[in-house]
N, C-alpha and C positions, 0 to 999 in steps of 0.2 A: 689605750688611754681613754678616759671618760671625757666627754665634752658636753657640758650642761648648756641648754638653751636658757637664756635669761628670759624673765617676763617681758622685758622690752623686745627681745628677739621674737618671742612668741606673738606679741601684738604686731610687730612690723611684718611678720610672715603672714599676717592675715588670718591667723587661726581664730581669733576672737570674732572677727567679722564673718567668718564662714560658719559661725555657730558651733565651733568645736567646744563641747561641754567638758570633755576630758582631754587632757594633754597627754595623749597616747605615748608620745616620745619620752615624756618624763617618767611615766609609769613603767614603761619598758626599761628605761635606764635604771630606775630604782630597783627593779627585779634583777637586772644584771649585776648591780652593785651590792646586792644583798647576800653574797656568797657565804660570808661568816655566819650570818643569821640562819640561813637555810642549812648550813653544815651543823650548827648547834642543834637545830630542830631534828635532823636526822640522827645525830649522835645520841640524843636523849631517847628517841624512839628505839634505837638499837640497844640502849643501856637499861631501860626500864623493864622490869621483869613481871610477867603475868603469872606468878606462881604464889602459892600460899606459904612458902617457906619464910621463916622469920629471918629478915635481913639484919645485917649488923647495924649498929647505931651510926657507924662512920659512913656506911653506904647511904643511909637515910639522910644524914646531914649533907653528904655530897650531892645527892640527887636534889635535896632542897635548894642548895646553892645553885645548881644548874638551872632548875626550873625558875627560880627567882631572876636569874640572868636573862633567861628566855622571855620572861614576862616583860622586863625592861626593854629588851631588844624589839619585841613585837609592838610595843607602844610607840617606839621611834619609827619603826617601819610603817605603821599605819599612819602616823603623823606626816611622814614624808609623802606617802601616797596621796593623802588628802590635801596637803598644802601644794606640793609641786605638781600633782596629778590633775590639778584644776577641778577637783571635786566640787568646789564651791562656786564654779562658774558655769554650771550646766545651763544651757538655754533651751533646748528642746524638752517637750514634756516627757517623751519616752526615755530619753537619756537621763533626765533629772530624776524620774521615778527609779530607774535602775541604779543611779548613783546614790540615791537615798537608801536603797536596799543594801548596796555595798557598805555604806557608812554604818548602817545598823548592824550588818555582819561583823564589822570591825569591833563594834561595841560588844556584840555577843561573844565573839571569839576571845577578846580580851578578858571579859568577865568569866568565861569558861576556864581560861588558863589561871586566872586569879583564884578561882575556886579550887583548883588542883593545888596550887601553892599553898592555900590555906589548909587543905587536907593534910599535905605532907608536913606542914608546920606543926600540926596537932601531933603528928607521930614524933617529930624531932623533940618537942618539949614534953612528950609523953602525957598529953592532956586527954587522951582517949584510949580505950581498949576496944572500942566498938567496931573498928575496921582495921584492915591491914594495908600494907603497901600494895597488894594486889588491887584494891579499889582505886588507889591513885593511878596505877598502871592502866587499868581499864578506862578510867576517865581521860587519861592522856591519849590513849589510842582513839577514843571517840573524838577528842579535840583534833587530832591529826587528821582523821577522815574529814571532819568539818572544815579544817583548814584547806585541805586539798580541793574540796568542793568549791570553797570560796575562791581560790586562786583560778580554778577553771572558769567559773562564772565571771570573774573580774576580766580574764583574758578574752572571753567571748565578747564582753561589752567593749573592750578596747578595740578589738578587731571590727566589730560592727560599727563603731564610731568611726574608725578609719575608713571603711568602705562606704558608709553613708555620706560622710562629709567630703572626703577627698576623692571618692570613686575607687573602683576596684582595679584600675590600671589596665582596662581592656585596650 
């Protein structure tokens, strides 16, 4: 069962006074609760083909719908991280700089996925003959690699923040 800490609980626990710029507990909770989002991401990765074969129109429409759904899900996921993760309350200069980088990565990743959705939309509505689904697949694989790097960087910052503010538990 999920147990969310409220903003009041966060303040009463002394997190803000300790200079916790990221609410690591919230970020970890969001990641644990994002099972459906992560499953959709992995499913699309497995479904999208890196071949030059001409896919059926039904497959292209199906993939377009899935990518559009993923785009909507990632927007919500990032908003939760930024709002509940306390990205807006960073107090230390180093943490604030890293948080700014994370927020920029959120924008970059969303725009990267949006451009993939735009590409496949051109295929769905037969607006172009200049590229194939293979380009969409290639861009999605790039997006996925960037996504994984972002998630690793984010976790490093969360753990660094926990260790610096709360100690390592020696």
